[in-house]
N, C-alpha and C positions, 0 to 999 in steps of 0.2 A: 030187535036184537042185533047190538053191534058186534063187529070185530075188526081184526086189523089182518092186513097183508103184508108180508116182509118179503122184499125183492132184492136180492144183493147182485151189485155190478159196477160198472164203471157209471162216474157222476153223469159224465154225458149221456149214456144210454138210460140211466134212471132218470134225468131231467125229461129226456124225451117220451120214454113212457108214462112220466107224470103228466106230460102236455096232454098226452094221448087220453089218459083216464080223466083227466079234468075237461077235456073238451065232450067226452062221450058221457059221461057221469058226473054231471055239474053237482048232485048231493053228495059226493064224496068231499072229504078232506083230504087233499092231497099235498104232501111232503115229502121232499127229497132233502136229504142231510146225508154230510160226510161221514163214513164209519170211523167211530173212535172209541176204544176201549183201553181202560186202564193207563190214560194219558198218553196213548199211543193211535195216530190220526196213521192212515197211510204212508202221508209225507214223512212222520215221523219215523216209522219204522224203515221207508226205505233209507233215513239218515242213517240210521243203526245198522243196516245191511252194507251201506257203503265202507262204514269204518273198519268192518268185519274183516278178518284175514279168512282164508279158504277154511280151516277146520272149523272155526267157530260158524261160519256161514253153513256149511253142511249140516252143523247140528239142528240149526232153525229149520233148513231144508227139511230135514229128515222130521224135525217135530212138526210141521206144517203137513206134510206128506201122510204121517201116520194119527193126525186128529190131535197133537199135543202129547203123545208118549211116544218113548222111544228108548229100547233097551241100550245097554253099554254095548252088548254083543252087536249090535246091529251098527252101532258108532263106529265101533272099531273095524267092522267089514267096510265098511264107507269110506273110512279115513286109510285104509289099508293097513291097520295095526294088528299084532299078534295079541293073543287073549293075555299074556303075560304085560305087555305093554301096559304102562300107565296112559289115565285120560286127564291127567293133571294140566290144568290151563287153558281148559275149555271154555268154561264158563266165566273165568273171572275176568279175561278182557271184554266180555260182553257187558259186565256190571261196570266197568272202568269208562266203557265209551259211552253208556246211555248215563254215568254219573258227569260227564263231560258235557253231553248235549243238552243235560240240566242245565248245566253251569252257562252255558252258550245262548240259553232260552230257545233252544230247539225243540226240547221237551218239556212239559210243565213239572213243575218241583213236586218231589213225591211220586214220579212215575218209577217204578220197581224194575227190574231187568226181565226181559222176556221168558228168561231160562231158569228154571230150576233143578238142582240136581237132586236128587233121592238117596239116601245112602241107606247100606245094610250096614249097622252098628255093632255086629254080634261078634263076640270075642275080642272085644277092645279096640279091634281094627274099623277104620271107615272107609269102605270100599264103594265107591258110584255103583249104583245098581241100575239106575235110569235117568234119563233126561224128561222133563215134563213142560208144558206151555200150558197157560190156561186156556180151556176149548174156545171163550169166548174171544181169546186173542189170536187163533189161529186164521180166521179169515182175514184180518188187517194183516198179518205178514203172509199170507196168501196172496193179498191184492199187490201188497209192496213187492213182493219176488216177481210176481207176473208183468210188473211194470218196469221193471228194471233187466238189465243185458244179465243172461247167466253165468255164474263165475267159471273160469277155466278148470 
């Protein structure tokens, strides 16, 4: 029976671990590749993060810290906003920066923004309820965040 072992970490550490595995277990196929999900590599995610203003980066940090889901209440608390304050303007700039990075060739064509706003459409109003990031994308942005300086 065959299986797969998944280990996440820095490419340098993984390359070192792959060398040890290959040296001690010649029968194994050992391969190290960069983490890429949905068009985002760690370098691409870092490029997005470097473009963002503090509120947008905070949303991504919260999404990463919470496995890809965060409520508008938690976003408001983190941003120091009151419950009646609007959250307009948080995800639009992220989308614009992603599109610019695609145009510059930093991200591949077809890469979608890493954040999605989930809305409550009751009573004809469209109020944000939570923000969402695909769970597969969380480790990419987590690695990118750990590789760059924290924002003020």
